C-alpha positions in Angstrom: -2.3 -68.6 31.5 -0.4 -68.9 34.8 1.6 -71.9 35.8 0.8 -73.7 39.1 1.3 -77.1 40.6 3.8 -79.4 38.9 4.2 -76.7 36.1 6.1 -74.6 38.7 8.8 -77.3 38.7 9.2 -77.2 34.9 12.3 -75.4 33.5 9.9 -73.0 31.6 8.1 -71.9 34.8 10.0 -68.6 35.2 9.4 -67.4 31.7 5.8 -68.4 31.8 5.4 -66.5 35.1 6.9 -63.5 33.4 4.3 -63.8 30.6 1.5 -64.3 33.1 2.3 -61.3 35.2 4.0 -58.9 32.8 2.6 -60.0 29.4 4.5 -61.2 26.3 7.0 -58.8 24.8 6.3 -57.3 21.4 8.9 -55.6 19.2 7.4 -54.8 15.8 10.0 -52.3 14.7 9.8 -48.5 14.2 6.8 -46.5 15.3 4.4 -45.4 12.6 3.7 -41.8 11.8 0.2 -40.3 11.9 0.1 -40.3 8.1 0.8 -44.1 8.1 -2.0 -44.6 10.7 -4.4 -42.5 8.6 -3.5 -44.5 5.5 -4.2 -47.8 7.3 -7.5 -46.5 8.6 -8.5 -45.4 5.1 -7.6 -48.9 3.8 -10.0 -50.3 6.5 -11.0 -54.0 7.0 -10.6 -56.8 4.5 -13.6 -57.1 2.2 -14.5 -60.4 3.8 -15.2 -58.6 7.1 -17.7 -56.2 5.3 -20.1 -59.0 4.6 -23.2 -58.2 6.7 -23.2 -61.6 8.5 -19.5 -61.4 9.1 -19.8 -57.8 10.3 -22.5 -58.7 12.8 -20.6 -61.7 14.1 -17.4 -59.7 14.6 -19.2 -56.9 16.4 -20.8 -59.4 18.8 -17.4 -61.0 19.4 -15.8 -57.6 20.1 -18.5 -56.8 22.6 -17.8 -60.0 24.4 -14.0 -59.4 24.4 -14.5 -56.0 25.8 -16.8 -57.4 28.5 -14.1 -59.9 29.7 -11.3 -57.4 29.4 -9.6 -58.9 26.3 -10.0 -55.8 24.1 -10.8 -52.1 24.2 -12.6 -50.0 21.6 -11.5 -46.4 21.0 -12.6 -43.6 18.7 -10.0 -42.5 16.3 -11.1 -38.9 16.7 -10.3 -39.1 20.4 -6.6 -40.2 19.9 -5.6 -39.0 16.4 -4.0 -35.8 17.7 -1.7 -37.7 20.1 -1.9 -41.4 19.2 0.0 -44.1 21.2 3.5 -44.5 20.0 3.1 -48.3 19.3 -0.2 -47.9 17.3 -0.2 -50.0 14.1 -3.4 -50.8 12.3 -3.9 -53.9 10.1 -6.9 -55.2 8.2 -9.2 -57.6 9.9 -10.5 -60.6 7.8 -13.4 -63.0 8.5 -12.5 -66.4 7.2 -15.1 -69.3 6.8 -14.7 -71.8 9.6 -15.9 -75.3 10.1 -17.2 -74.9 13.7 -18.8 -71.5 13.2 -19.7 -69.2 10.4 -16.5 -67.1 10.4 -13.2 -66.9 12.2 -11.6 -63.4 12.7 -7.9 -63.2 11.6 -5.9 -60.1 11.7 -3.8 -59.8 8.5 -0.5 -58.7 10.0 1.3 -59.5 6.8 -0.5 -56.8 4.8 1.6 -53.8 3.6 -0.3 -50.5 3.6 0.3 -48.3 0.6 0.8 -44.6 1.1 -0.2 -41.8 -1.2 3.3 -41.7 -2.8 3.1 -45.4 -3.5 5.5 -46.2 -0.7 4.5 -49.3 1.3 4.6 -49.5 5.1 6.3 -52.7 6.3 3.7 -55.1 7.7 3.8 -55.9 11.4 5.0 -59.4 10.7 7.7 -58.1 8.4 9.1 -55.7 11.0 8.7 -57.9 14.0 11.8 -59.0 15.9 11.6 -62.6 17.0 11.8 -62.7 20.8 9.6 -65.7 21.6 11.3 -69.0 22.6 12.0 -70.8 19.3 12.4 -74.2 20.9 8.7 -74.3 21.6 7.6 -74.7 18.0 10.2 -77.1 16.6 7.8 -79.9 17.6 4.9 -78.7 15.5 5.8 -80.5 12.3 6.4 -83.7 14.1 3.1 -84.4 15.9 1.1 -85.9 13.0 4.1 -88.0 11.9 4.6 -89.3 15.5 1.0 -90.4 15.7 1.2 -92.2 12.3 4.4 -94.0 13.4 2.8 -95.0 16.7 -0.1 -96.6 14.7 2.3 -98.3 12.3 4.4 -99.8 15.2 1.5 -101.1 17.2 0.8 -104.8 17.3 -1.7 -106.1 14.8 -4.2 -107.1 17.5 -3.8 -104.0 19.7 -6.6 -101.6 20.1 -5.6 -97.9 20.1 -7.9 -95.6 22.0 -7.8 -91.9 21.2 -9.0 -88.7 22.9 -8.4 -85.0 22.4 -8.9 -81.7 24.2 -8.8 -78.2 22.8 -7.8 -75.0 24.6 -10.7 -72.5 24.3 -9.8 -69.1 22.9 -6.2 -70.2 22.3 -3.9 -67.2 21.8 -6.3 -65.0 23.7 -5.1 -66.6 26.9 -1.8 -64.9 26.7 -1.7 -61.1 27.1 0.7 -58.6 25.6 3.0 -56.4 27.7 1.2 -53.2 28.7 1.3 -50.7 25.8 2.3 -53.4 23.3 -1.4 -54.2 22.5 -1.5 -51.1 20.2 0.5 -53.1 17.7 -2.5 -55.2 16.9 -5.3 -52.6 16.4 -7.8 -52.8 13.6 -10.7 -50.8 12.2 -14.1 -52.2 13.4 -16.3 -52.9 10.4 -19.6 -51.0 10.8 -22.2 -49.1 8.8 -21.2 -46.2 6.6 -21.4 -42.8 8.4 -20.3 -44.2 11.8 -17.2 -42.7 13.4 -14.1 -44.7 13.0 -13.6 -47.1 15.9 -10.4 -49.0 16.6 -10.4 -52.4 18.3 -7.3 -52.9 20.4 -7.0 -56.6 21.6 -5.0 -57.0 24.8 -4.0 -60.6 23.9 -1.8 -62.3 21.3 -3.4 -62.4 17.9 -3.8 -65.2 15.4 -1.8 -64.0 12.4 1.1 -62.6 14.3 4.3 -64.6 13.5 5.3 -64.6 17.2 2.0 -65.8 18.6 2.6 -69.6 18.0 6.0 -69.8 19.7 4.7 -67.7 22.7 1.6 -69.9 23.0 3.5 -73.1 22.4 5.8 -72.3 25.3 2.7 -72.7 27.5 1.0 -75.6 25.7 4.2 -77.6 25.4 4.8 -77.1 29.1 1.3 -78.4 29.7 2.1 -81.5 27.7 5.4 -82.1 29.5 3.5 -81.8 32.9 0.8 -84.2 31.6 3.4 -86.8 30.7 4.9 -86.4 34.2 1.5 -87.1 35.7 1.0 -90.1 33.4 4.0 -91.7 34.9 2.4 -91.7 38.4 0.9 -94.9 39.7 -2.4 -95.9 38.2 -5.3 -94.5 40.3 -3.1 -92.1 42.2 -4.5 -89.0 40.5 -7.6 -87.2 41.6 -10.6 -87.4 39.2 -10.7 -84.3 37.1 -13.9 -82.3 37.0 -14.4 -83.2 33.3 -13.5 -86.9 33.6 -17.0 -88.1 32.9 -16.8 -86.6 29.4 -13.9 -89.0 28.6 -15.2 -92.2 30.1 -18.3 -92.8 28.0 -19.3 -94.1 24.6 -19.7 -97.6 23.1 -16.0 -98.3 22.6 -15.2 -97.5 26.2 -18.1 -99.4 27.6 -17.4 -102.4 25.5 -13.7 -102.6 26.3 -12.6 -105.7 28.2 -9.1 -106.3 29.4 -7.0 -108.0 26.7 -4.8 -110.9 27.6 -2.0 -109.8 25.3 -1.3 -106.3 26.7 1.1 -106.6 29.6 1.7 -102.9 30.2 0.0 -99.6 29.5 1.3 -97.9 26.3 0.4 -94.3 25.7 1.4 -91.1 23.8 0.6 -87.5 24.7 1.0 -85.0 21.9 0.1 -81.3 21.5 -0.3 -79.3 18.3 -0.5 -75.6 19.3 -3.9 -75.7 21.2 -4.9 -79.3 20.6 -3.9 -82.0 23.1 -4.1 -85.5 21.8 -3.6 -88.8 23.6 -3.3 -92.4 22.3 -3.5 -95.4 24.6 -3.3 -99.1 24.4 -4.8 -99.9 27.8 -5.0 -103.0 29.9 -8.1 -101.8 31.8 -10.6 -99.0 31.8 -8.6 -97.6 34.8 -5.7 -97.0 32.4 -7.8 -94.7 30.3 -9.1 -92.9 33.4 -5.5 -92.3 34.5 -4.3 -90.9 31.2 -7.3 -88.6 30.8 -6.8 -87.3 34.4 -3.1 -86.8 33.7 -3.7 -84.8 30.5 -6.4 -82.5 31.9 -4.6 -81.9 35.2 -1.4 -81.0 33.2 -3.4 -78.6 31.1 -4.9 -76.9 34.2 -1.5 -76.6 35.8 -0.6 -74.2 33.0 -4.1 -72.8 32.0 -5.9 -72.3 35.3 -9.4 -73.8 35.6 -12.5 -71.5 35.6 -15.3 -72.0 38.1 -17.7 -71.5 35.2 -17.2 -74.6 33.0 -18.3 -72.7 29.9 -15.3 -70.4 30.3 -12.8 -73.1 31.2 -9.6 -73.3 29.2 -10.5 -76.9 28.3 -13.2 -76.4 25.8 -16.5 -77.6 27.2 -18.1 -77.1 23.8 -15.7 -79.7 22.3 -16.2 -82.1 25.2 -19.9 -82.0 24.6 -19.2 -83.0 21.0 -17.5 -86.0 22.5 -14.0 -85.1 21.2 -12.5 -85.9 24.7 -14.3 -89.3 24.8 -12.0 -92.3 24.5 -12.8 -93.9 21.1 -11.3 -96.3 18.6 -12.1 -94.0 15.7 -11.4 -90.2 15.9 -10.6 -87.2 13.8 -7.1 -85.9 14.6 -5.3 -83.0 13.0 -7.4 -83.2 9.8 -7.4 -87.0 9.4 -9.5 -89.8 10.6 -7.8 -92.7 12.4 -9.1 -96.2 13.0 -7.5 -97.7 16.2 -8.4 -101.2 15.3 -7.4 -101.4 11.6 -4.6 -98.9 12.2 -5.7 -96.9 9.1 -5.9 -93.3 8.2 -7.9 -91.1 5.7 -8.7 -87.5 5.2 -11.5 -86.0 7.3 -14.8 -86.2 5.4 -15.6 -82.5 5.1 -12.1 -81.8 3.7 -12.3 -84.7 1.3 -15.7 -83.8 0.1 -14.7 -80.2 -0.5 -11.6 -81.3 -2.5 -13.7 -83.8 -4.5 -16.2 -81.1 -5.3 -13.5 -78.7 -6.6 -11.8 -81.4 -8.7 -15.1 -82.4 -10.2 -16.0 -78.9 -11.1 -12.6 -78.4 -12.8 -13.2 -81.6 -14.9 -16.7 -80.4 -15.9 -15.3 -77.0 -16.9 -12.7 -78.8 -19.1 -15.4 -80.7 -20.9 -17.3 -77.5 -21.7 -14.1 -75.7 -22.8 -15.2 -72.9 -20.5 -13.2 -70.3 -18.7 -10.1 -71.5 -17.0 -9.5 -71.7 -13.2 -7.9 -68.7 -11.5 -4.3 -69.6 -10.6 -4.8 -68.7 -7.0 -7.6 -71.3 -6.7 -5.4 -73.9 -8.5 -2.5 -73.2 -6.2 -4.6 -73.4 -3.1 -6.2 -76.6 -4.1 -3.0 -78.3 -5.1 -1.6 -77.3 -1.6 -4.6 -79.0 0.0 -4.1 -82.1 -2.2 -0.5 -82.3 -0.9 -1.8 -82.3 2.6 -4.4 -84.9 1.8 -1.7 -87.1 0.3 -0.1 -87.4 3.8 -2.5 -90.3 4.0 -2.0 -91.4 0.4 1.7 -90.9 -0.2 1.7 -92.3 -3.7 -0.7 -89.5 -4.6 2.2 -87.1 -4.7 3.5 -89.1 -7.6 0.6 -87.8 -9.7 1.3 -84.1 -9.3 4.2 -83.6 -11.7 2.0 -81.9 -14.3 0.6 -79.7 -11.6 4.1 -78.7 -10.5 4.8 -77.6 -14.0 1.8 -75.3 -14.0 2.8 -73.9 -10.5 6.2 -73.0 -11.8 4.7 -71.1 -14.8 2.1 -69.3 -12.7 -0.4 -68.5 -15.5 -3.2 -66.1 -14.7 -5.7 -69.0 -15.4 -5.3 -72.8 -15.8 -7.2 -74.3 -18.8 -7.6 -78.0 -18.3 -9.0 -78.7 -21.8 -5.7 -77.5 -23.3 -3.6 -79.8 -21.1 -4.4 -83.5 -21.4 -1.6 -84.6 -19.2 -2.8 -82.3 -16.4 -6.4 -83.3 -16.8 -6.2 -87.0 -17.4 -3.1 -88.1 -15.5 -3.2 -85.7 -12.6 -6.6 -84.3 -11.7 -8.7 -87.3 -12.7 -6.4 -89.7 -11.0 -6.2 -87.6 -7.8 -10.0 -87.6 -7.7 -10.0 -91.4 -8.0 -7.6 -91.9 -5.1 -9.6 -89.4 -2.9 -12.8 -91.2 -3.7 -11.3 -94.5 -2.7 -9.7 -93.3 0.4 -12.6 -94.1 2.7 -13.5 -97.4 1.2 -9.9 -98.4 1.0 -8.1 -96.3 3.7 -4.4 -96.5 4.0 -2.8 -98.7 6.6 -0.4 -96.6 8.7 2.3 -99.2 8.3 2.3 -98.3 4.5 3.3 -94.7 5.4 6.4 -95.5 7.4 9.8 -96.3 6.0 12.1 -98.6 7.9 15.1 -101.0 7.5 14.4 -102.8 4.2 12.8 -106.2 3.9 14.1 -106.4 0.3 16.9 -104.6 -1.6 17.1 -103.9 -5.3 20.0 -102.5 -7.3 19.8 -101.5 -11.0 21.8 -99.8 -13.7 20.7 -98.5 -17.1 22.8 -97.8 -20.2 22.3 -97.0 -23.8 22.1 -100.8 -24.4 19.5 -101.8 -21.8 18.8 -102.2 -18.1 19.8 -104.8 -15.6 19.7 -105.3 -11.9 19.6 -107.6 -8.9 17.0 -108.4 -6.2 18.0 -109.7 -2.7 16.3 -110.4 0.6 17.3 -108.5 3.7 14.9 -108.8 6.7 12.7 -111.2 4.6 13.8 -114.0 2.3 13.5 -114.0 -1.5 15.2 -115.8 -4.4 18.5 -114.0 -5.2 17.7 -112.7 -8.7 19.5 -111.1 -11.6 17.5 -109.6 -14.6 18.2 -107.7 -17.8 16.3 -106.1 -20.7 17.6 -104.7 -23.9 16.2 -101.4 -25.3 14.5 -101.8 -28.7 16.1 -99.9 -31.6 13.5 -97.0 -31.6 14.3 -96.2 -28.0 18.1 -96.4 -28.7 17.6 -94.0 -31.6 16.0 -91.4 -29.3 18.8 -91.3 -26.7 20.4 -87.9 -26.4 24.2 -87.9 -27.0 26.8 -85.7 -28.7 26.1 -87.4 -32.0 22.3 -87.2 -31.4 21.6 -83.9 -29.6 17.9 -83.8 -30.7 17.1 -87.1 -29.0 13.9 -87.1 -26.9 15.3 -89.3 -24.1 18.0 -88.6 -21.6 20.2 -91.1 -19.8 18.3 -90.1 -16.6 15.0 -91.0 -18.3 16.3 -94.5 -19.1 17.6 -94.8 -15.5 14.2 -93.9 -14.2 12.6 -96.4 -16.5 15.1 -99.0 -15.2 14.0 -98.2 -11.6 10.4 -98.8 -12.5 11.3 -102.1 -14.1 13.3 -103.0 -11.0 10.2 -102.2 -8.9 8.0 -104.4 -11.0 10.5 -107.3 -10.9 10.7 -106.9 -7.1 6.9 -107.1 -6.8 7.0 -110.5 -8.4 10.2 -111.9 -7.0 9.6 -110.7 -3.4 5.8 -111.1 -3.4 5.5 -107.6 -1.8 2.6 -107.1 0.5 1.2 -104.3 2.7 3.7 -102.6 4.9 6.8 -104.2 3.3 9.9 -102.0 3.3 11.9 -101.8 0.1 15.2 -100.1 -0.7 16.3 -99.4 -4.3 19.8 -98.3 -5.3 20.6 -96.3 -8.5 23.8 -94.7 -9.7 21.8 -91.9 -11.3 21.3 -88.9 -8.9 18.4 -87.3 -10.8 16.5 -90.6 -10.6 17.1 -90.9 -6.8 16.0 -87.3 -6.4 12.8 -87.8 -8.4 11.8 -90.9 -6.4 12.5 -89.0 -3.1 10.2 -86.2 -4.1 7.9 -88.5 -6.2 8.1 -85.7 -8.8 10.1 -84.5 -11.7 10.7 -80.9 -12.5 12.7 -81.2 -15.7 11.5 -84.3 -17.5 7.9 -85.1 -18.6 8.9 -88.7 -19.3 10.3 -89.1 -15.8 7.2 -87.5 -14.4 5.1 -90.2 -16.0 7.5 -93.0 -14.9 7.2 -91.7 -11.3 3.4 -91.7 -11.7 3.5 -95.4 -12.7 5.9 -96.2 -9.8 3.6 -94.4 -7.3 0.5 -96.2 -8.5 2.2 -99.6 -8.2 3.4 -98.7 -4.6 -0.2 -97.8 -3.8 -1.6 -100.9 -5.4 0.8 -103.2 -3.5 0.6 -101.3 -0.2 4.4 -101.2 0.2 5.8 -98.5 2.6 7.5 -95.5 1.0 10.4 -96.6 -1.2 13.8 -95.9 0.2 15.9 -94.7 -2.8 19.6 -94.5 -2.4 22.5 -93.4 -4.6 25.4 -95.7 -5.4 28.5 -94.4 -7.1 28.9 -95.7 -10.6 32.3 -97.1 -9.9 30.8 -99.1 -7.0 27.9 -100.5 -9.1 29.8 -103.3 -10.7 27.2 -105.9 -10.0 24.6 -104.3 -12.2 27.1 -103.1 -14.9 27.2 -106.7 -16.3 23.5 -107.4 -16.8 22.8 -103.8 -18.2 25.7 -104.1 -20.6 25.5 -107.8 -21.5 24.2 -107.1 -25.0 27.5 -106.7 -26.9 29.5 -103.9 -25.3 31.9 -104.6 -23.8 32.6 -107.9 -25.5 33.9 -109.5 -22.3 30.4 -109.2 -20.9 28.5 -110.2 -24.0 25.9 -112.9 -23.3 23.7 -114.3 -26.1 21.5 -116.3 -23.7 20.2 -116.1 -20.1 22.3 -119.2 -19.4 25.4 -117.4 -20.4 24.4 -114.4 -18.3 23.8 -116.6 -15.3 27.2 -118.4 -15.8 29.1 -115.1 -16.1 27.3 -113.4 -13.2 27.7 -116.4 -10.9 31.4 -116.5 -11.7 31.9 -112.8 -11.1 29.7 -112.6 -8.0 29.4 -116.0 -6.3 26.9 -116.0 -3.4 28.0 -117.0 0.1 27.2 -120.5 1.5 27.0 -122.1 -2.0 23.8 -120.3 -2.7 22.7 -119.7 -6.3 21.6 -116.8 -8.5 18.5 -117.2 -10.6 17.7 -115.3 -13.8 14.4 -113.5 -14.2 12.9 -112.8 -17.6 10.6 -109.7 -17.8 7.4 -110.4 -19.7 6.9 -108.7 -23.0 3.6 -107.2 -21.7 5.4 -105.4 -18.8 8.3 -104.2 -21.0 5.8 -102.9 -23.5 4.0 -101.0 -20.7 7.2 -99.3 -19.7 8.2 -98.6 -23.3 4.9 -96.9 -23.9 5.8 -94.3 -21.3 9.2 -93.7 -22.9 7.3 -93.3 -26.2 5.0 -90.7 -24.4 1.8 -92.7 -25.0 -1.1 -92.1 -22.6 -1.8 -94.7 -20.0 -4.7 -94.8 -17.6 -4.6 -95.4 -13.8 -6.3 -98.7 -14.2 -3.8 -99.9 -16.8 -1.1 -99.5 -14.1 -3.1 -100.9 -11.3 -4.1 -104.1 -13.2 -0.9 -105.4 -14.8 -0.5 -108.7 -16.7 2.1 -111.3 -15.6 5.3 -109.5 -14.7 7.6 -112.3 -15.9 9.2 -115.5 -14.5 12.3 -117.1 -13.2 14.0 -119.3 -15.8 16.2 -122.3 -15.4 17.1 -123.7 -12.0 15.5 -121.6 -9.2 17.6 -120.8 -6.1 16.6 -121.0 -2.5 14.9 -117.9 -0.9 17.5 -116.2 1.3 17.7 -113.2 3.5 20.5 -111.1 5.0 22.4 -110.7 1.8 22.5 -106.9 1.6 25.8 -106.4 3.5 27.4 -109.1 1.4 26.7 -107.1 -1.7 28.6 -104.1 -0.2 31.9 -106.0 -0.6 31.3 -106.1 -4.4 31.6 -102.3 -4.4 35.3 -102.6 -3.6 37.4 -102.6 -6.8 39.1 -106.0 -7.2 42.0 -104.6 -9.2 44.8 -102.2 -8.4 46.8 -100.5 -11.1 45.4 -102.8 -13.7 46.3 -106.0 -11.9 44.1 -108.3 -9.7 44.5 -107.5 -6.0 44.6 -110.3 -3.6 41.2 -110.6 -1.9 42.9 -112.1 1.2 45.2 -109.1 1.6 44.9 -106.9 4.7 44.4 -103.8 2.5 41.5 -105.4 0.6 39.9 -106.6 3.9 40.1 -103.1 5.3 38.5 -101.6 2.2 35.7 -104.1 2.5 35.1 -103.4 6.1 35.1 -99.6 5.5 32.7 -100.0 2.6 30.3 -102.1 4.6 30.4 -99.6 7.5 29.7 -96.7 5.1 26.9 -98.5 3.3 25.3 -99.4 6.6 25.5 -95.8 7.8 24.1 -94.4 4.6 21.1 -96.7 4.8 20.6 -96.0 8.5 20.8 -92.3 7.8 18.2 -92.5 5.0 15.8 -94.4 7.2 16.4 -92.1 10.1 15.6 -89.0 8.0 12.2 -90.4 7.3 11.4 -90.8 11.0 9.9 -88.1 13.2 12.1 -86.5 15.8 11.8 -88.0 19.2 10.2 -85.8 21.8 12.5 -84.4 24.3 11.7 -85.0 28.0 11.2 -81.3 28.3 10.7 -78.9 25.4 13.3 -76.6 26.9 16.0 -79.3 26.5 18.2 -79.3 23.5 
């Protein structure tokens, strides 16, 4: 790595030049004693590196690294009497890898145990952070930015994708002279051979400071590439690898669209992987962006006259990863640039499906349980997979319970909830993910098309549904809990009840969601906001998981399955203070208490509600009656009865509007905010025309708008800075 060209004008140029000429600083704490070094040598390599195949591969790799000056090999006997002061020895591991048999990773988090049972702090544990932190704050945003770009593209736009990998990654940045001894390891070899220590001269995968040091370089390359991309089309020289990008059926078949007036593009980098998206006007646009990216890379990572040794991986180019295409694997997921869809890469999906299937087979045989480490690792991979199936997270509450308990083994045949309503359902969603991939617009929250507000009490549940960006019939609904549910509500007089108020509130939110499905005719990509005055319910929906309530976990599962079925974007749940939730107090408490709100019929409810909350412009509320089939389905969860995935995906009629039906209307959300302002002061009615009341309404509307804007903004990825060093 050594900056040149436009990279020398980048704010990070000086620090990169320091790394290029003097190496990257390493401060891994106190020096080790000879006894510590001896203990680490006795510990030796990780058992994965002692596999004969792994051992042979590693020895070949070490020979190659020595040949190109990226490592040295020393005999322990030659240095043990006067070892280098910075010498620290960590176990080397050989991990299975998708593009080759094994990948070597130095375990710099391993704590060596001494004879007196004292443990030596690991290199990572004792390392002082000296790398520029600003270089890695973009890492968690790259995939999200790409998904959002797909979601925001026009329906008829074609998104071309290309990617380039940096060959040998971290090995392209050297350590400061003498600091390389911090990363030594014992070379795995046949018994009887003298102990050999491998001393890499470059940054090592596994060191906590390697990513920020490397990203300082790779992010600079991205910034420079973006600068080149802004140059006039055709002004850049053709890169030596340009032919690898301008090929393939998608590129050759591309014709200039009439609807694209300007080139739209995105350039991202994730550690050592450069990614570009483009909605081009012509093939020349694709040539230009490819030249910009590869020139930017070479301005930071100098080209090699031998193409096989070039920083831009020729091996990956020959696999057509740099070729502009409309379907491509990016950061573990497959994207379709025409349909704007995403799904987990086939090898990862197949491996997950194989694991889940083997677990389910074990459960039927009542055989030995699954080791906890395997369970934990697989659930972590499922969470990653569910980036492309966000509703999938709503199935994992039973898994979360097991993760908190950390049993030595997990026995699925002893846990029906875990087996039937988590593992089986997760497997189903994964199986369907390629035949029914997720549209990226279903993964992105935004300003709501529709808004729902609900409240639940010991009497029942009630709520309203309104149009915001899209029109729907202004609707009010209610449902009274049956006696057996009321009898199970926990209270001071009923401490042994099985249902908490929060469980009822969560059931109310599920009912609100089902009413909104019907009233709003929700379709793929629609944005929905739901207000609740119960903080646990809001928290459960944000996480799509419940820690404390099994009932809530099953309600969240049902809500997640409905979101997936309808294709709505992630629900935006928001908290509303109880004192400001007057609009839903009436329908949820219209069953006798308080008497002033008691309504025997839906007609009485409509009359009372319209009197208390008259809509603007002489518009009318309409009452919605939830069907008995839907209410029974929700009650079955409160009664802890098992329900299948298909039962929630194929629902009967949700219900119907009754009486005179109002006119579909939009832009009513801000109007509802005025209802949050108490209309009485010291027990007497306040004048709604007073200056004080008007100021309260204005303040409430402003606060409500800010709260919603903030919630939507938190779901968006951070915008890229013009330069990574800025901010």
